[in-house]
N, C-alpha and C positions, 0 to 999 in steps of 0.2 A: 850328383845321380849315377850320369853314364859311367863314373869311374867304379864307382860303387857296385854298377851291375856287370862290369866288365870285370871286376877286380874279386865278385862271386863266381862268376863264371870260371874265369882263371884260374883260379884255389880248386874248385872241382876239376876242373880238367887234368891240371899238375897231378895231382893226387888218381887219376885215373891212366897219367903217362905212368908215375912213380909205380903203381903198381903191375904194369905191363913189360917193367924194365927187370932185369936179371938181380942186382943186387941195390944195397941203400948206401951207394959210395958217391965222393963229391963227385966224380965224375957224370955216374948216372943222376944227380940228382941235379948238376949243371944242365945234361941233354932237357930233362923234364923240365926244367926253366925255359928255355931256346922254343922249346917246342909250342910252349904256351905263349910265348912273345911272338910269335907266328899267328896265331889265332887272334891275339890281346890286337895286334898292332892295326890288320884289318877292320876287328870288329867295333876296335876304339874309334876310329877314322871315319865309318860311316855314322855311328850315334854322337859322336861329337860335332861333325857337320852341320848333320839333320837338329840336334835337341838340344846343347850346348850352345853353339854359334849360332844357328838357327839360317844355316846359309842352304837354301835349295840346289836340287840339282846342277841346274842352270847354273851356279857357282863354284862349282867343282870344276878342278883345274888338274895337270900331272905336275905341276910345279907346287900346287898344294898338296898333295898324295905326295912327292917325293917329300917336300919339307917335312912331313907330319911323318914319315920313315922314317928320314933322320934323327930328328927327335927321339922319335920312340927306341932308337936302338940307344940312342945316349942314355934316354931310359931304363932299358933292357939289361946294358952296362951297368950301371949304377944299381939295379935292384941284384944282378946277381953276385955282385961286388959283398953288397950291404947282405944279402941272404947268406954268405958264405961265414961273412965276418960273427954273421947273427947267430947260426948255427952253432959253428964249427971255432969261430973265436969265442964268441959268449956263452959256449957252452949249451945252447938252449937243448940237445940232447937229454942232461943231468934233468933239466925242471920242466921240459914238455913232456917226455918219453918221446911216443910212436907218433905225435905231434909235431915234433920239432922241425920236420922238413916245412909243413903246411904255414905255422906259424912264424918259422924264419921268412918264409917267402914273402907272407901276407905283410907284417911289420915292414919286410924294406918294399915291399909294393905302394903300401901308403906313403912311406918315407919320400918314393922316388917322385910320387906323383904329384908334389907341391913342383918342383923343379919343370916335370913336363909340361903342368898346366900351364907352368910360367909360358915357358917357351915356345907353346900353343899358341896363347893368346897373342904372344908377340911378333914370332915368326911366322906364321902357318896360317890364322884364322881372322891376321887385321883387315882390315876394312881398304880396300884398293885406290 
C-alpha cells in the first residue's frame, strides 16, 4: 500500500517536473526521474518504517536510513534504465503517445519495487 501511495505521488510529481522542463528529450526525461526519486526516497523511508515494517521513531537509526538510501539508489538506477528501455527501446511513444513518459516510468517503478522491497526487508528493516 505504501508503495502505491508513493508511486502515485511520484508519477504526479514527475508530470509536474516534466511540464516545467524546456523539452521532452532523454536528458530532461532522466532529470524528471531523478527529481522524483529524491522526493520518493525520503517519503518512502518514513512511510515504510512506520506502516510496512511497523517501527516506531525510537527504532529509527542513521544506519537504517543510509541502508535505505543505498537500496533506493539501486531502485532508482533500475527504474531509470527500465524507463529508458520501455519508452525508447520498446517504443512506448508510438503506443501511448503523450502518456509514454508516465507509462514507461510507472512500468519501470512497479518492476523495480519487487527488488527494492526484498532488499529493504533483508537489509534495512530486519529485526536487530
